[in-house]
C-alpha positions in Angstrom: 85.1 89.9 140.9 82.8 87.6 139.0 82.5 88.0 135.3 79.1 89.1 134.0 79.1 86.4 131.2 81.1 83.2 130.7 83.1 82.6 127.6 80.5 80.1 126.5 77.7 82.7 127.0 79.7 85.2 124.9 80.2 82.6 122.1 76.4 81.9 122.3 75.7 85.6 122.0 78.0 85.9 118.9 76.4 83.0 117.2 73.0 84.3 118.2 73.7 87.7 116.6 74.6 86.0 113.3 71.5 83.8 113.5 69.3 86.8 114.4 70.6 88.8 111.4 69.9 86.0 109.0 66.5 85.4 110.6 65.4 89.1 110.8 66.6 90.0 107.3 64.9 87.0 105.8 61.7 87.6 107.7 61.6 91.3 106.7 62.4 90.6 103.1 59.9 87.8 102.8 57.2 90.0 104.3 58.1 92.9 102.0 57.6 90.4 99.1 54.1 89.7 100.3 54.6 86.6 102.5 52.2 86.4 105.5 54.0 87.1 108.8 53.7 83.6 110.3 54.9 82.0 107.0 57.8 84.5 106.7 58.7 83.6 110.3 58.7 79.9 109.6 61.0 80.3 106.5 63.4 82.8 108.1 63.8 80.8 111.3 64.5 77.6 109.3 67.2 79.4 107.4 68.9 80.4 110.7 68.4 77.0 112.3 71.0 75.1 110.2 73.6 77.8 110.8 72.7 77.8 114.5 73.2 74.1 114.9 76.6 74.0 113.2 78.0 77.0 115.0 76.6 76.1 118.5 77.8 72.5 118.2 81.3 73.3 117.0 82.0 76.8 118.4 79.7 77.6 121.4 79.5 74.4 123.2 82.4 72.5 121.5 80.3 69.4 121.5 81.3 68.1 118.0 82.4 64.8 119.6 79.0 64.0 121.1 76.4 61.8 119.4 75.4 63.9 116.4 72.0 62.1 115.8 71.0 62.7 119.4 72.1 66.3 119.2 70.3 67.0 115.9 67.0 65.4 117.2 67.2 67.4 120.5 68.3 70.6 118.8 65.4 70.4 116.3 62.9 69.8 119.1 64.2 72.5 121.4 64.8 75.0 118.6 61.5 74.2 117.0 59.6 74.9 120.2 61.4 78.2 120.6 61.0 79.2 116.9 57.6 77.8 116.0 55.7 77.9 119.3 57.3 80.5 121.6 58.2 83.1 119.0 54.8 83.1 117.2 53.0 83.3 120.5 55.1 86.3 121.6 54.5 87.9 118.1 50.8 87.5 118.4 50.7 88.7 122.1 52.8 91.8 121.5 51.8 92.8 118.0 49.2 95.3 119.2 51.7 96.9 121.6 53.7 98.1 118.6 50.9 99.0 116.2 51.5 102.8 116.4 55.1 102.5 115.2 56.1 103.0 111.5 55.2 99.8 109.6 58.6 98.1 109.4 59.2 98.7 113.1 55.7 97.5 114.0 56.6 94.3 112.1 60.1 93.9 113.5 59.4 94.8 117.2 57.2 91.8 118.0 59.6 89.5 116.3 62.5 90.9 118.4 60.5 90.3 121.5 59.9 86.7 120.5 63.6 86.3 119.8 64.5 87.5 123.3 62.2 85.1 125.0 63.4 82.2 122.8 67.0 83.1 123.4 66.7 82.3 127.1 64.8 79.1 126.4 67.5 78.0 123.9 70.6 78.7 126.0 69.2 76.9 129.0 68.2 73.8 127.1 71.2 73.8 124.7 73.7 73.9 127.6 71.8 71.5 129.9 70.4 69.0 127.4 71.3 69.3 123.7 75.1 70.0 123.9 75.8 68.9 127.5 79.1 67.1 127.9 78.6 63.4 127.6 79.5 61.7 130.8 82.0 59.0 130.5 80.8 55.6 131.8 82.5 54.5 135.0 85.3 52.1 134.3 85.1 48.6 135.7 87.9 47.9 138.2 90.4 45.4 136.8 90.7 42.3 138.9 93.7 40.0 138.4 
């Protein structure tokens, strides 16, 4: 019987739960303090981003030996698109769907929808691009 999720996907999920808690709590607190939604999202997602890179690199994908500069650049690019393009679009597109809910739920629900869409985006690109195992170059045959 095939497993529903791989060990790597489970680790990604655990890291994601931690990042999501940091992101969602920061977002909600910032909004409660009067910060506009999109600005609150920018700040809260940035807080989770540093934690995400560190844990995904060392724990989820175990890619700490790969080129750190390359990984950071790709991580920021992939994560930035997920956080600052995909999530805000989903928030804006789904906000009216949740307008009848109590205020805090009406604020959190579109954010959670954005997180779900970005989650798939991130896993696919982290595993296939950002933290993919570095292929060892072919060794030249030794001729005597």
